[in-house]
C-alpha positions as CSV (number, residue, x, y, z in Angstrom):
1,M,125.5,104.9,68.3
2,N,127.6,105.0,65.0
3,A,126.3,106.1,61.6
4,P,125.6,102.9,60.5
5,D,123.8,101.9,63.5
6,L,121.9,105.5,63.7
7,D,120.6,104.7,60.2
8,E,119.3,101.5,60.9
9,A,117.4,103.2,64.0
10,F,116.1,105.8,62.0
11,D,114.5,102.7,59.5
12,R,113.0,101.7,63.0
13,F,111.7,104.8,63.9
14,W,110.0,105.3,60.6
15,Q,108.1,102.3,60.4
16,D,107.0,102.6,64.1
17,L,106.2,105.7,63.1
18,L,103.9,104.8,60.0
19,F,102.2,102.0,62.4
20,E,101.2,103.9,65.2
21,A,99.6,107.2,62.5
22,E,97.6,104.1,60.9
23,A,96.5,102.1,63.9
24,S,95.7,105.9,65.6
25,A,94.3,107.2,62.2
26,E,95.9,110.2,63.1
27,P,98.2,112.4,61.1
28,Q,102.3,111.7,60.8
29,A,102.6,115.0,63.2
30,A,100.6,113.7,66.1
31,A,101.8,110.5,65.7
32,F,105.4,111.7,66.2
33,F,104.3,113.7,69.4
34,R,103.1,111.0,70.5
35,L,106.3,108.9,70.1
36,Y,108.4,111.3,71.5
37,S,106.3,112.7,74.4
38,K,105.9,108.9,75.9
39,L,109.8,108.1,75.5
40,A,110.1,111.9,77.2
41,A,108.3,111.4,79.8
42,E,109.3,107.8,80.7
43,N,113.1,109.1,80.3
44,G,111.9,112.1,83.2
45,D,112.7,115.1,80.4
46,C,109.2,116.0,81.1
47,I,105.7,114.4,82.6
48,D,102.8,113.1,80.4
49,L,101.8,116.0,77.8
50,T,99.2,117.2,76.5
51,Y,99.0,117.4,72.7
52,T,98.3,121.2,71.6
53,P,99.6,121.8,68.3
54,A,99.3,125.8,68.3
55,R,101.5,127.4,65.7
56,N,101.3,130.7,64.0
57,E,103.5,131.4,60.9
58,R,102.6,135.0,60.6
59,R,104.5,137.7,61.8
60,G,105.3,137.0,65.5
61,S,105.4,133.6,65.3
62,F,105.0,130.8,67.9
63,Q,104.7,127.7,68.1
64,V,103.9,125.1,71.3
65,D,102.8,121.0,70.6
66,G,102.3,120.2,73.8
67,F,102.2,121.5,77.7
68,A,101.5,119.9,81.2
69,L,101.3,122.2,84.4
70,E,102.2,121.0,87.9
71,R,100.7,123.5,89.6
72,D,101.8,122.4,93.2
73,R,105.6,122.4,92.3
74,G,104.7,125.4,90.1
75,D,107.0,123.2,86.8
76,L,105.4,124.3,83.7
77,Y,106.3,121.8,80.7
78,L,106.2,122.8,76.9
79,A,107.1,121.1,74.2
80,V,107.7,122.0,70.4
81,S,107.8,120.0,67.8
82,D,110.7,120.0,65.1
83,F,108.9,116.8,62.5
84,R,110.8,116.4,59.3
85,S,109.4,114.0,56.8
86,G,112.1,113.1,55.1
87,R,113.2,109.5,54.9
88,D,116.8,110.5,55.2
89,L,118.3,111.5,58.6
90,E,119.3,115.3,58.8
91,T,121.4,117.4,60.8
92,L,119.7,120.0,63.3
93,N,122.1,122.8,64.2
94,A,122.0,125.5,67.0
95,A,120.3,128.2,65.4
96,Q,117.6,126.1,64.3
97,I,117.0,125.0,68.1
98,D,117.2,128.8,69.3
99,A,114.6,129.6,66.8
100,L,112.0,126.7,68.1
101,F,112.8,128.1,71.6
102,E,112.2,131.7,70.9
103,R,108.7,130.5,69.0
104,V,107.6,128.9,72.5
105,R,109.4,131.7,74.5
106,R,106.6,134.1,72.2
107,F,104.1,131.8,73.0
108,C,104.2,132.1,77.0
109,E,104.2,136.2,76.6
110,L,101.4,136.4,74.6
111,A,99.5,133.4,76.6
112,V,99.4,136.5,79.8
113,Q,97.7,138.8,77.6
114,P,94.4,139.2,77.7
115,A,93.7,140.2,74.2
116,F,95.5,137.5,73.1
117,I,93.2,134.9,75.1
118,N,89.8,137.2,74.5
119,A,91.0,136.3,70.4
120,V,91.1,132.7,70.3
121,D,88.7,130.2,70.0
122,E,88.3,128.5,73.5
123,T,88.2,125.3,71.4
124,S,91.7,125.8,69.4
125,P,94.7,124.3,70.6
126,S,96.2,127.7,71.2
127,F,93.6,128.4,73.3
128,Q,94.0,124.9,75.6
129,A,97.9,125.5,75.6
130,A,97.8,129.5,76.9
131,W,94.6,129.1,79.2
132,P,96.9,127.1,82.1
133,I,99.6,130.1,81.7
134,Y,97.0,132.6,81.6
135,D,95.3,131.1,84.5
136,G,98.0,129.5,86.6
137,R,100.5,132.3,86.2
138,S,101.0,133.3,89.8
139,Q,101.9,129.5,90.6
140,I,104.5,129.3,87.8
141,K,107.9,128.9,89.3
142,R,109.9,127.4,85.8
143,I,109.4,126.5,82.6
144,R,110.8,123.4,81.2
145,V,110.8,123.4,77.5
146,I,111.7,120.3,75.6
147,A,112.2,120.1,71.4
148,F,111.6,117.0,70.0
149,S,113.4,116.4,66.7
150,N,113.6,113.6,64.4
151,A,116.7,115.2,62.9
152,R,120.1,115.0,64.5
153,L,121.9,117.4,66.3
154,S,125.3,118.5,65.2
155,T,126.5,118.7,68.5
156,R,125.0,117.5,71.7
157,R,123.2,119.7,73.6
158,K,122.4,119.7,77.5
159,P,120.2,121.2,79.6
160,E,120.7,124.8,80.4
161,M,118.9,127.7,81.3
162,T,118.6,130.6,78.6
163,G,117.6,133.3,81.1
164,E,114.1,134.2,82.5
165,V,110.3,134.4,80.7
166,L,107.4,135.9,82.7
167,G,110.1,136.5,85.2
168,V,110.8,133.2,86.0
169,P,113.8,130.2,84.8
170,F,113.4,129.6,81.4
171,V,115.2,125.7,81.0
172,C,115.8,124.2,77.8
173,S,116.8,120.3,76.8
174,V,116.3,118.8,73.0
175,L,115.1,115.4,72.3
176,D,116.9,114.7,68.5
177,F,117.1,111.8,66.9
178,A,120.6,110.3,68.2
179,R,119.1,111.1,72.2
180,Y,115.8,109.4,71.0
181,A,117.4,106.5,69.9
182,N,119.9,106.0,72.3
183,I,117.1,105.9,75.0
184,L,115.4,102.8,73.0
185,N,118.4,101.4,73.4
186,T,119.8,102.2,76.6
187,K,119.4,99.2,79.3
188,G,117.0,99.7,82.3
189,G,115.0,102.4,80.0
190,V,116.4,105.8,81.3
191,E,119.0,107.5,80.0
192,P,122.0,108.0,82.0
193,I,123.0,111.3,83.1
194,E,126.8,112.6,83.4
195,I,127.3,115.1,85.8
196,D,130.5,117.7,86.1
197,V,130.5,118.1,89.6
198,T,133.6,119.9,89.4
199,A,132.0,122.7,86.7
200,I,128.9,123.1,88.7
201,N,130.1,123.2,91.9
202,G,133.5,125.2,91.3
203,A,135.4,121.9,93.0
204,P,135.2,118.5,93.6
205,L,132.6,117.4,96.6
206,P,134.8,116.3,99.6
207,C,133.6,112.5,100.4
208,L,134.3,109.7,102.8
209,P,134.6,106.1,101.6
210,A,132.1,104.0,103.6
211,H,131.6,100.5,102.8
212,S,132.3,98.2,99.7
213,I,131.2,94.8,99.0
214,D,133.0,92.5,96.7
215,G,133.5,95.0,94.0
216,E,129.7,94.7,93.8
217,H,128.9,98.8,95.1
218,T,130.9,101.2,97.1
219,S,129.4,103.4,99.2
220,Y,130.2,107.0,100.2
221,L,129.4,109.9,102.5
222,V,129.2,113.3,101.4
223,A,127.9,116.8,102.4
224,V,126.3,118.2,99.3
225,P,126.4,121.9,98.7
226,G,122.3,122.8,98.8
227,T,123.4,125.1,95.9
228,F,124.8,122.4,94.1
229,L,121.5,120.0,94.6
230,A,119.4,123.2,93.6
231,E,121.6,123.6,90.8
232,I,121.2,120.3,89.1
233,Y,117.5,119.7,90.3
234,G,117.2,123.0,88.1
235,L,118.4,121.7,85.0
236,Y,117.4,118.3,85.0
237,G,114.4,118.1,87.2
238,A,112.5,114.9,88.0
239,K,115.3,113.5,85.6
240,L,117.5,112.9,88.7
241,L,114.9,110.7,90.7
242,E,114.6,106.9,90.6
243,Q,111.6,105.9,88.6
244,N,109.5,105.2,91.5
245,V,110.7,108.3,93.4
246,R,109.4,110.4,90.0
247,T,105.9,108.6,89.8
248,F,105.4,109.7,93.6
249,L,106.2,113.0,93.3
250,Q,104.2,113.4,90.1
251,A,101.0,112.0,91.9
252,R,101.9,114.1,95.0
253,T,103.3,117.1,93.9
254,K,103.1,119.6,96.9
255,V,106.6,120.6,98.5
256,N,107.1,119.8,102.0
257,A,106.6,123.0,104.0
258,G,108.7,121.9,107.1
259,I,111.6,121.7,104.9
260,I,110.6,125.0,103.1
261,R,110.5,126.6,106.8
262,T,113.8,124.7,108.0
263,L,115.4,126.2,104.6
264,E,114.3,129.5,105.6
265,T,114.6,130.1,109.2
266,A,117.8,127.7,110.3
267,P,119.7,127.2,107.3
268,E,122.8,126.2,108.9
269,M,120.9,123.4,110.7
270,F,119.8,121.5,107.6
271,F,122.4,119.1,107.6
272,A,121.0,118.1,111.4
273,Y,117.9,117.8,110.9
274,N,117.1,116.6,107.6
275,N,117.0,112.7,107.1
276,G,119.8,113.8,103.9
277,L,119.5,111.5,100.6
278,T,120.0,108.5,99.4
279,A,121.7,108.1,95.7
280,T,122.8,105.3,93.2
281,A,125.4,105.8,90.7
282,A,127.0,103.4,88.1
283,G,130.5,105.3,88.2
284,I,132.4,108.4,89.8
285,T,135.6,109.9,89.3
286,T,137.9,110.9,92.0
287,S,140.7,112.9,92.6
288,S,142.6,114.2,95.4
289,L,141.5,117.4,97.4
290,P,144.2,119.9,98.1
291,G,144.3,120.0,101.8
292,G,144.1,116.2,101.8
293,G,141.0,113.4,101.5
294,L,139.6,112.9,98.4
295,G,137.0,114.4,96.0
296,I,134.2,113.6,93.5
297,A,134.5,115.3,90.3
298,S,132.2,113.8,88.4
299,I,129.2,111.4,88.6
300,D,127.9,108.8,86.0
301,N,123.8,108.3,86.0
302,L,123.5,110.0,89.2
303,Q,119.9,108.6,90.7
304,I,118.3,110.2,93.7
305,V,115.9,107.2,95.3
306,N,114.8,108.7,98.3
307,G,115.1,112.1,99.2
308,G,113.1,113.6,96.5
309,Q,110.9,115.9,98.2
310,T,113.7,117.3,100.0
311,T,116.0,118.0,96.9
312,A,112.5,119.5,95.0
313,S,111.8,121.7,98.2
314,I,115.9,123.1,98.2
315,L,115.1,124.4,94.6
316,Y,111.7,126.1,94.9
317,A,113.0,127.5,98.3
318,S,115.6,129.1,96.8
319,D,113.9,130.5,93.7
320,S,115.0,133.9,93.2
321,H,111.4,135.3,91.5
322,R,109.4,134.1,95.1
323,K,107.6,137.0,96.0
324,D,107.8,135.7,100.1
325,R,111.0,134.7,102.0
326,K,114.0,133.2,100.0
327,A,116.5,130.4,101.8
328,D,120.1,131.7,101.2
329,L,121.6,128.3,100.2
330,S,125.2,129.0,100.8
331,R,124.7,128.0,104.4
332,V,122.5,124.5,103.3
333,F,124.2,121.7,103.2
334,V,122.6,117.6,103.0
335,Q,123.9,114.5,103.7
336,M,124.1,111.9,101.4
337,K,124.8,108.2,100.9
338,L,125.6,107.7,97.4
339,S,125.9,103.5,96.3
340,V,128.0,102.8,93.3
341,V,126.8,100.1,91.8
342,N,128.2,97.2,89.6
343,L,126.6,98.5,85.9
344,D,125.4,94.8,85.5
345,R,123.2,94.9,88.4
346,L,122.4,98.2,87.8
347,E,118.8,97.5,86.8
348,E,118.6,94.8,89.6
349,V,119.8,96.8,92.1
350,V,118.6,99.9,92.0
351,P,114.9,99.4,92.4
352,L,115.7,97.4,95.3
353,I,117.6,99.9,96.9
354,S,114.7,102.4,96.7
355,R,112.0,100.4,97.7
356,Y,114.4,99.6,101.6
357,A,115.1,103.3,101.3
358,N,111.6,104.7,101.6
359,T,110.3,101.7,103.7
360,Q,109.4,104.9,106.5
361,N,108.0,107.3,104.1
362,K,105.0,107.7,102.2
363,I,105.8,106.2,99.4
364,S,103.7,103.2,99.4
365,E,104.1,99.5,97.8
366,A,101.7,100.9,95.0
367,D,104.6,103.2,94.0
368,F,107.0,100.5,93.3
369,F,104.1,98.4,91.1
370,S,106.4,98.5,87.9
371,S,108.0,95.4,89.3
372,H,104.6,93.5,90.7
373,P,104.3,89.7,89.9
374,I,100.8,90.8,88.1
375,H,103.1,92.0,85.6
376,L,104.6,88.3,85.4
377,V,101.4,86.5,85.5
378,L,100.2,89.3,82.5
379,E,103.4,88.0,80.5
380,R,103.2,84.5,81.0
381,F,99.8,84.0,79.8
382,S,100.2,86.0,76.6
383,R,103.4,84.3,76.1
384,H,101.6,80.6,76.3
385,L,97.7,81.6,75.9
386,P,97.3,81.6,71.7
387,A,94.3,83.8,70.9
388,P,91.1,82.1,68.9
389,P,91.3,82.8,65.3
390,R,89.5,85.6,63.6
391,A,86.6,85.4,61.2
392,G,88.6,83.8,57.8
393,A,92.1,83.7,60.1
394,L,93.5,80.0,59.9
395,S,95.1,80.3,63.0
396,G,94.9,82.5,66.5
397,S,97.8,84.7,66.9
398,K,99.0,86.0,70.6
399,W,99.2,89.2,72.3
400,F,101.9,90.4,73.7
401,Y,102.2,92.1,77.3
402,E,105.4,93.7,77.5
403,R,106.2,93.8,81.3
404,A,109.7,96.3,80.8
405,R,109.6,99.3,77.9
406,G,111.6,97.4,74.4
407,Q,110.9,93.6,74.6
408,Y,109.0,93.3,71.9
409,R,111.3,95.5,69.8
410,D,113.7,93.6,71.5
411,R,112.4,90.2,70.1
412,L,111.2,91.5,67.2
413,A,115.2,92.6,65.9
414,Y,116.2,89.1,67.4
415,G,117.4,86.2,64.9
416,T,116.9,86.1,61.2
417,Q,114.3,87.7,58.7
418,T,112.3,84.6,58.6
419,E,112.4,84.3,62.3
420,R,111.2,88.3,62.7
421,K,108.4,87.6,60.5
422,R,107.3,84.4,62.1
423,F,107.3,86.2,65.7
424,E,105.5,89.4,63.7
425,L,103.1,86.8,62.9
426,E,102.9,85.0,66.1
427,Y,102.5,88.7,67.8
428,P,101.4,91.4,65.2
429,A,102.2,95.0,66.2
430,D,98.7,95.7,66.6
431,Q,98.2,93.4,69.8
432,L,101.2,95.1,71.5
433,I,100.1,95.9,75.2
434,E,101.9,98.2,77.7
435,K,101.8,98.6,81.3
436,T,99.9,102.0,81.1
437,D,97.4,100.4,78.6
438,L,96.4,98.1,81.3
439,A,95.6,100.6,83.4
440,K,93.9,102.5,81.1
441,F,91.6,99.6,80.0
442,E,90.7,98.3,83.2
443,F,89.7,101.8,84.8
444,T,88.1,102.6,81.6
445,F,85.7,99.4,82.2
446,D,85.3,101.0,86.0
447,C,83.9,103.9,85.0
448,R,86.9,106.3,86.4
449,P,87.3,107.8,82.9
450,H,88.5,111.1,84.8
451,I,91.3,109.1,86.2
452,V,92.1,107.9,82.4
453,S,92.2,111.8,81.2
454,R,94.8,112.4,83.9
455,L,97.2,110.5,81.3
456,A,99.5,107.5,81.6
457,Q,101.6,108.0,84.7
458,K,99.5,109.4,87.1
459,C,96.3,106.9,85.9
460,F,99.3,103.6,86.3
461,L,99.6,104.9,89.7
462,D,95.8,104.4,90.7
463,Y,95.9,101.5,89.1
464,A,98.3,100.3,91.2
465,E,97.1,100.8,94.2
466,K,93.9,99.4,93.1
467,A,95.2,96.0,91.8
468,G,98.1,95.9,94.6
469,K,95.5,95.5,97.4
470,V,93.1,93.0,95.2
471,W,96.7,91.4,95.3
472,E,97.0,91.3,98.6
473,V,93.8,89.6,99.2
474,S,93.8,86.8,96.6
475,E,96.5,86.1,93.9
476,A,94.1,84.2,92.4
477,H,92.1,87.2,91.4
478,F,94.9,87.3,88.6
479,N,94.2,84.8,86.5
480,E,93.1,83.4,82.6
481,Y,89.4,84.6,82.6
482,W,91.2,87.9,84.1
483,F,93.3,87.8,81.2
484,K,90.8,87.0,78.4
485,S,88.4,89.8,79.7
486,V,91.7,92.6,79.6
487,I,92.0,91.5,76.3
488,A,88.7,92.4,75.3
489,K,88.9,95.6,77.3
490,A,91.9,96.3,74.9
491,I,89.9,95.2,71.6
492,V,86.6,97.2,72.9
493,F,89.2,100.7,73.3
494,K,91.3,100.1,70.7
495,S,88.5,99.6,68.0
496,L,86.9,103.1,69.3
497,D,90.1,104.8,69.4
498,R,90.2,104.0,65.4
499,L,86.4,104.3,64.8
500,V,86.7,107.9,66.2
501,A,89.9,109.2,64.6
502,R,88.6,107.8,61.3
503,A,84.6,109.7,61.9
504,E,84.2,113.0,60.3
505,W,82.8,114.7,63.0
506,Y,86.4,114.2,64.5
507,K,88.2,115.2,61.4
508,Q,86.4,118.8,61.7
509,D,87.4,119.2,65.4
510,R,90.1,116.8,66.3
511,G,91.4,116.4,69.6
512,Y,90.6,114.9,73.3
513,K,90.2,111.5,71.2
514,L,91.6,109.6,74.7
515,Q,89.0,111.1,77.2
516,I,86.1,110.7,74.3
517,V,87.4,107.1,73.8
518,T,87.5,106.6,77.7
519,Y,84.0,108.5,78.6
520,S,82.3,107.0,75.9
521,I,83.0,103.2,76.9
522,A,82.7,104.4,80.8
523,W,79.0,105.6,79.7
524,L,77.7,102.7,78.3
525,V,79.5,99.7,80.4
526,H,77.6,102.4,83.0
527,H,74.1,102.6,81.5
528,L,74.4,98.8,81.3
529,Q,75.1,98.3,84.5
530,A,71.8,100.1,85.9
531,R,69.6,97.6,83.8
532,G,71.8,94.8,85.7
533,Q,73.8,93.5,82.7
534,E,77.5,93.7,81.3
535,L,78.8,93.7,77.9
536,N,79.8,89.9,76.8
537,L,83.8,90.0,77.4
538,D,84.0,86.2,76.5
539,T,81.9,86.9,73.2
540,I,84.9,89.3,71.9
541,W,87.4,87.4,73.4
542,Q,86.3,84.7,71.1
543,Q,85.7,86.8,68.1
544,Q,88.8,88.8,68.4
545,E,87.2,91.9,67.4
546,L,84.4,94.4,67.9
547,P,81.1,93.0,67.3
548,A,79.4,95.6,64.7
549,E,76.3,96.5,66.9
550,I,78.9,97.5,69.8
551,A,80.9,99.6,67.3
552,D,77.4,101.4,66.0
553,A,76.6,101.7,69.8
554,L,79.7,103.3,70.5
555,G,80.0,104.8,67.5
556,Q,76.7,106.4,67.8
557,I,77.9,107.5,71.6
558,A,81.1,109.3,71.1
559,P,79.7,112.4,69.5
560,Q,77.4,112.7,71.8
561,V,80.0,112.5,74.7
562,A,82.2,114.9,72.8
563,E,79.7,117.5,73.0
564,I,79.3,116.9,76.7
565,I,82.8,117.3,77.9
566,K,83.6,120.3,75.6
567,D,80.9,122.2,77.3
568,A,83.3,122.7,80.3
569,P,82.2,125.4,83.1
570,P,83.0,128.5,82.6
571,A,85.5,128.3,85.9
572,M,87.1,125.3,84.2
573,K,88.1,126.8,80.7
574,N,90.5,123.6,79.6
575,V,88.7,120.9,78.5
576,G,91.7,118.7,79.2
577,E,91.6,119.6,82.6
578,Y,87.7,119.3,83.0
579,C,88.2,115.8,81.9
580,K,90.0,115.0,84.7
581,Q,87.6,115.8,87.4
582,Q,84.8,113.6,89.0
583,A,82.3,116.2,87.9
584,C,82.8,115.9,84.8
585,W,82.0,111.6,84.7
586,A,79.1,112.7,87.0
587,A,78.2,114.9,84.1
588,V,78.8,112.5,81.8
589,A,76.7,109.9,83.4
590,A,74.1,111.9,84.4
591,S,73.1,112.4,80.3
592,E,70.7,110.4,78.4
593,F,72.1,109.6,74.8
594,V,70.5,108.3,71.9
595,F,71.8,104.8,70.3
596,D,70.7,102.0,68.7
597,D,70.7,99.7,71.5
598,R,70.7,95.9,69.2
599,L,73.8,94.5,71.8
600,D,70.9,91.7,73.9
601,G,73.3,88.9,72.1
602,L,76.0,90.7,73.2
603,L,75.6,91.0,76.9
604,V,75.6,88.9,80.0
605,D,73.6,89.2,83.5
606,H,75.7,90.8,86.1
607,D,75.3,87.7,88.6
608,E,76.0,85.5,86.0
609,A,79.0,87.1,85.0
610,E,80.1,87.4,88.8
611,I,79.4,83.7,89.3
612,S,82.4,82.8,86.4
613,R,84.5,85.5,88.2
614,K,84.2,83.3,91.2
615,A,84.8,80.4,89.5
616,A,87.9,81.5,87.7
617,V,89.6,82.3,90.8
618,A,89.0,79.3,92.7
619,A,89.9,77.3,89.9
620,R,93.5,79.5,89.8
621,K,94.0,78.1,93.1
622,V,93.9,74.9,92.4
623,D,96.2,75.4,89.4
624,K,98.9,77.7,91.7
625,D,99.6,74.4,93.4
626,I,99.7,72.2,90.0
627,D,101.7,74.5,88.6
628,F,104.3,74.4,91.2
629,D,103.8,70.5,91.2
630,H,105.1,70.9,86.7
631,V,108.2,73.0,88.1
632,L,109.3,70.5,90.5
633,V,109.3,68.1,87.6
634,V,111.7,70.4,85.8
635,M,113.5,70.9,89.0
636,L,114.2,67.4,89.2
637,A,115.9,66.9,86.0
638,D,118.0,69.7,86.4
639,T,118.6,72.4,89.4
640,Q,121.3,73.8,88.4
641,P,119.8,77.0,86.9
642,F,117.1,76.9,89.7
643,L,120.4,77.0,92.3
644,S,122.7,78.9,90.1
645,F,119.6,82.1,90.1
646,A,118.7,81.9,93.9
647,R,122.4,82.3,95.1
648,S,122.9,85.1,93.3
649,R,120.0,86.8,94.4
650,R,120.9,85.3,97.8
651,L,117.5,83.6,97.8
652,L,118.6,80.5,99.3
653,T,117.3,79.2,102.3
654,P,118.6,76.6,104.8
655,K,115.3,74.5,104.0
656,S,115.5,75.8,100.4
657,D,118.9,74.6,99.9
658,A,117.8,71.0,101.8
659,A,114.8,70.6,99.2
660,L,116.7,71.0,96.0
661,K,119.6,68.7,97.4
662,R,116.8,66.2,97.7
663,L,115.3,67.0,93.8
664,T,119.2,66.3,92.9
665,R,119.0,62.9,94.3
666,G,116.0,62.4,92.7
667,D,113.3,62.5,95.7
668,I,110.3,64.6,94.6
669,H,108.6,63.8,98.1
670,L,109.3,66.8,100.2
671,P,108.7,67.3,103.6
672,A,105.9,69.9,104.0
673,S,108.5,72.8,105.2
674,E,110.7,72.3,102.6
675,R,107.8,72.4,99.9
676,N,106.8,75.3,101.4
677,A,110.4,77.1,101.4
678,L,111.3,76.0,98.3
679,K,107.7,77.4,96.6
680,Y,108.3,80.6,98.5
681,M,111.8,80.9,96.8
682,V,110.3,79.9,93.6
683,Q,107.7,83.2,93.5
684,K,110.7,85.7,94.8
685,M,113.0,83.8,91.4
686,A,109.9,84.7,89.3
687,Q,109.6,88.5,90.9
688,A,113.4,88.7,90.1
689,G,113.1,87.8,86.6
690,F,113.4,84.1,86.3
691,E,111.4,82.9,83.7
692,L,109.6,79.8,84.8
693,P,108.6,76.7,83.2
694,Q,105.7,76.7,82.1
695,P,103.1,73.1,81.5
696,T,101.1,73.6,78.1
697,P,97.6,75.9,78.6
698,H,94.7,73.9,79.3
699,Q,97.1,70.6,80.0
700,P,97.7,69.5,83.3
701,A,101.3,69.9,84.6
702,A,103.0,66.6,84.5
703,Q,102.8,64.6,87.8
């Protein structure tokens, strides 16, 4: 990205930051951490981090702004912020970065000292960041530190291991503003990794060209040294893994004992025993080997789509600090099928390769939920269904559901200034809902705040499992009534989030806002369920704001909930970890909180609400056929866009092709078999991203 583009991106960053700070009522430094940590987790640089701004500016200064510990795999993630309040893009040099990493290093060394742990307040950020290190030191096998900065690095810096801390590898990486902006603008949403194979391996990797299809992709077979795999995974971690595989491993973090055993006892047989890896790349550089044959010298955008467990286990087995038996990786080779995919089709093809490569493994359809049709349903409603006007407003706006990261930003950047202003009026920034927000809102009202407290990615995966099962039973559950209820839940959650952030009791002891909000709403929902009642979500949808009576009730409940969750048992000193436990929800659910119960006009009987939900499902089943009839009428006018897309995705069957030919001739009366084939093709097209024409909401389709 050139300098003018970077300056423009920096201006947009400040707009995003100021909006985030205003919407969350948090300091700019907290909003900065939220923006950067979210992007870093999506990019694979880290997992979801807990914000803990722990710092000391006196002698022996230290700093850690966020942490996450994967106990089973032994990865400790630490983040350190370099937030600069100036509106001009500044430069970040190597000495400043090294100073930041040194502050983290000192914190790690202090965190394992009983004198330090005993001296800091258990509710302070310093304790909350230090306790997992102190308590989990024996399980930490690698420390991964990432520096967040809204300055620009003078020289690009790749991840590097900078010695050891606490006897384990200390791997450092930097997310400066140039990287931040590039990731936001990267097609597919993930920053490509460029691996210099020759530099890391000492020589190109011998390979065998295996298959090629019309220039779309070429496959190679490679015997990859275990040392090479361990080296690149040690540096890049889960960022090497395709997103579905990464999410899978984050949720199920245990290393594979069988793989470890083979590496330790029969490393020379690993190639024969192990199923190997499936990987993709956007491009490779090859060179001739001295003894003849072809070698891979570099790989552009390497992603492991199957075999993430194998890769992680190889690194674990080789860690030099292990007190038990250490594997000799010099005798280990892993078979790899590498598909080099055309850059234009990378975003489409890689998830499909991942899905099919994992059909015989434990990765379920839920792990591929990011591309589930549920998101297309939500996107459709959000684009076509206006919300009722708020009190005093002349017209209603719409809620924007972001099915893929960057959709809102891209639409906002498109067109003239007048068009952008019109878009902002139609879709205000505070009415943006992301995929992980959906899981958060739904699980909060499902009385699973402990799942929400596990943070975005793990909460999303758990919701995927639940929603995927509902979809399999009946797609009609995801209807207009459901969409409106999701928006109403979003209004409740976002409103309480702002209310808590502005409350004096919270400002005096900041922290755990997410947990306080989700637990408070869940408690009220649970309390009402015991009375056979629910919040009237339809009323909230109609008003497009949280009624004062509900806001007052939740505002009184929240500080009481905060006291309960912060009173963690002695064995669970970290509040954030305690909130992830079923036991925490049990303690909150069993509590009696005092609040002004003036909600009667804003409640609905559970049985009455259930009748409405069932009626909406029945109506949606009818609507689906009407929707398809509308698509048929559009096809009748022009079949070419449908035909071209279906051919490009290889979705055309003989019967659907015959149906399209009938429509081209003006014949809309299709035999049942051709109609069903065409309907199935259209559904698959929608899942592949084709934007289907939609009838106007509340209006019948053309007949």
